Backbone bond lengths (Angstrom), bond angles and torsions (degrees), N, CA, C in turn:
res aa  C-N    CA-C-N  psi(-1)  N-CA   C-N-CA  omega(-1)  CA-C   N-CA-C  phi
1 M - - - 1.524 - - 1.530 106.39 -
2 A 1.396 122.64 -33.47 1.445 122.82 -179.93 1.551 107.30 -66.43
3 N 1.312 120.16 -37.05 1.459 119.70 179.18 1.517 112.65 -63.69
4 I 1.349 113.91 -39.42 1.475 116.10 179.18 1.503 109.51 -69.38
5 A 1.314 119.04 -41.35 1.485 121.53 179.10 1.505 109.58 -59.81
6 E 1.297 118.46 -46.18 1.495 121.07 -179.20 1.544 110.59 -60.91
7 G 1.357 115.02 -47.36 1.486 120.70 178.64 1.464 109.29 -59.52
8 F 1.322 120.70 -44.20 1.427 124.35 -175.69 1.552 110.49 -62.99
9 A 1.278 118.00 -31.66 1.480 123.24 -179.83 1.556 110.17 -75.30
10 R 1.272 116.83 -11.91 1.517 117.79 179.71 1.521 106.80 -76.87
11 R 1.351 112.86 164.51 1.408 118.91 -173.35 1.540 116.38 -80.98
12 Y 1.318 116.94 -25.43 1.465 122.25 -171.45 1.564 110.58 -118.92
13 D 1.337 113.90 152.28 1.415 120.31 177.06 1.539 111.95 -65.08
14 R 1.287 113.80 -31.74 1.512 119.73 179.75 1.527 108.29 -60.59
15 E 1.314 116.00 -45.75 1.473 117.71 179.85 1.487 113.06 -68.70
16 L 1.310 119.13 -38.44 1.412 121.55 173.46 1.558 113.59 -60.05
17 T 1.350 113.32 -40.10 1.447 117.20 177.38 1.536 112.89 -61.61
18 Q 1.359 114.98 -35.15 1.486 119.97 178.02 1.500 110.17 -59.99
19 F 1.423 113.93 -48.02 1.436 118.76 -177.57 1.583 111.99 -70.32
20 L 1.263 115.03 -26.08 1.497 121.01 174.23 1.529 109.18 -63.12
21 F 1.345 113.74 -42.43 1.501 115.99 179.94 1.483 110.17 -67.19
22 V 1.380 120.23 -34.39 1.413 123.03 174.93 1.521 110.40 -64.30
23 A 1.344 115.62 -42.15 1.459 118.89 178.85 1.574 114.00 -62.56
24 K 1.372 115.78 -33.42 1.410 121.69 174.79 1.525 110.02 -64.54
25 G 1.323 117.74 -42.92 1.451 123.36 175.88 1.538 109.32 -60.92
26 S 1.314 116.08 -41.88 1.504 117.39 177.92 1.491 113.44 -62.12
27 A 1.334 116.93 -38.52 1.460 123.25 177.74 1.560 106.42 -63.15
28 A 1.242 120.60 -42.84 1.445 123.61 177.10 1.564 111.08 -62.15
29 E 1.307 116.26 -37.16 1.379 124.36 177.00 1.574 109.38 -62.82
30 V 1.265 115.88 -46.36 1.484 119.20 178.15 1.508 110.97 -60.95
31 Q 1.332 117.91 -40.40 1.463 119.97 179.26 1.539 109.15 -64.80
32 S 1.311 117.81 -38.85 1.512 120.61 173.72 1.459 112.03 -56.74
33 H 1.370 114.29 -50.38 1.510 118.26 -178.82 1.564 109.52 -61.00
34 L 1.302 115.71 -34.65 1.457 118.33 179.59 1.505 110.33 -62.26
35 F 1.316 120.04 -39.58 1.501 122.73 174.60 1.474 111.14 -59.35
36 V 1.337 117.03 -45.41 1.465 122.95 177.16 1.391 111.36 -56.48
37 A 1.362 119.63 -50.82 1.454 128.31 -177.07 1.608 105.59 -60.91
38 L 1.264 119.11 -41.95 1.484 122.08 178.88 1.431 111.41 -64.34
39 D 1.342 120.61 -44.18 1.412 126.21 -175.75 1.558 108.44 -67.79
40 R 1.283 116.44 -28.48 1.448 118.45 -174.24 1.573 109.16 -98.49
41 S 1.334 113.53 10.38 1.496 121.63 176.32 1.584 113.37 64.91
42 H 1.366 116.80 27.25 1.404 119.84 178.77 1.586 108.42 -84.38
43 L 1.327 113.63 -20.33 1.518 120.09 -179.38 1.569 108.78 -126.63
44 D 1.299 113.18 147.06 1.520 113.37 169.05 1.466 109.10 -85.93
45 D 1.320 116.30 174.08 1.417 122.14 -174.70 1.539 113.09 -61.10
46 E 1.384 112.74 -42.66 1.425 121.15 -176.39 1.609 111.34 -65.71
47 T 1.257 114.53 -43.43 1.480 118.87 -179.45 1.539 109.06 -69.81
48 F 1.404 116.32 -39.07 1.414 115.50 178.21 1.567 111.88 -62.27
49 Q 1.369 116.47 -46.56 1.439 118.14 -177.60 1.485 112.13 -62.98
50 A 1.331 116.70 -41.73 1.505 116.74 -176.23 1.522 110.10 -68.21
51 T 1.327 118.21 -34.95 1.500 120.84 179.22 1.445 111.27 -70.92
52 F 1.421 116.52 -42.86 1.437 125.01 -179.15 1.556 107.92 -59.54
53 D 1.346 114.34 -43.02 1.483 119.03 -176.31 1.563 109.89 -68.01
54 L 1.347 114.74 -36.17 1.486 117.69 175.79 1.511 112.70 -61.57
55 A 1.359 113.91 -46.19 1.450 118.61 174.38 1.521 116.60 -56.61
56 D 1.392 112.78 -39.59 1.404 118.16 177.02 1.488 114.54 -68.78
57 E 1.321 117.87 -32.65 1.533 122.53 174.71 1.498 107.95 -68.91
58 V 1.340 122.10 -41.06 1.377 125.03 175.77 1.526 112.50 -58.53
59 T 1.302 116.18 -43.64 1.396 124.79 175.86 1.589 112.00 -57.14
60 R 1.316 115.33 -48.14 1.457 121.30 174.66 1.524 113.69 -60.37
61 Q 1.279 116.02 -41.53 1.413 119.13 177.18 1.603 114.15 -65.04
62 I 1.286 113.22 -42.28 1.480 118.18 174.04 1.458 111.04 -61.77
63 S 1.331 118.85 -45.37 1.470 121.33 176.62 1.483 111.73 -58.69
64 G 1.313 120.50 -36.87 1.488 121.97 177.83 1.482 111.26 -65.47
65 L 1.359 117.55 -40.78 1.429 122.66 176.26 1.540 110.72 -61.31
66 I 1.281 115.21 -47.15 1.530 121.06 178.41 1.509 108.19 -56.95
67 S 1.299 118.57 -47.39 1.441 120.43 -178.17 1.511 110.84 -62.52
68 Y 1.310 117.48 -41.25 1.486 121.23 -178.99 1.576 109.45 -64.97
69 L 1.330 117.90 -44.85 1.414 124.65 -177.74 1.609 111.77 -67.36
70 T 1.301 113.42 -31.44 1.520 115.71 -177.80 1.524 111.14 -96.16
71 G 1.351 116.37 1.74 1.449 118.80 177.07 1.506 117.87 79.30
72 R 1.314 115.33 4.32 1.499 118.40 -178.91 1.543 107.46 -73.74
73 K 1.337 114.12 137.91 1.381 121.38 178.40 1.526 109.72 -96.20
74 R 1.355 111.84 144.85 1.466 116.00 176.92 1.563 107.04 -81.50
75 P 1.353 114.86 150.20 1.416 117.75 177.24 1.491 111.06 -62.81
76 Q 1.367 118.44 133.97 1.357 120.55 179.13 1.496 114.75 -89.69
77 T 1.300 119.96 143.44 1.503 120.37 179.77 1.463 108.53 -78.66
78 A 1.349 116.41 155.04 1.455 119.90 174.81 1.474 110.85 -69.98
79 S 1.387 115.22 140.75 1.466 118.62 -179.39 1.569 110.42 -92.43
């Protein structure tokens, strides 16, 4: 969240995008720490999965914002 806030305070979308990529990396870091916590029995399987899934959702949302800011279009489905 701090990376996104810092990027948002910047003047240009390009700078915000850089901080969003850092935020995606931080989300991956959280997922890595979750595996360690699970391996060390600090979390049960249900808590691990729920938290891992939340981090995954955040990553997808950040990716969507990056795509929006960089003008990339999502592939459209056939109608």
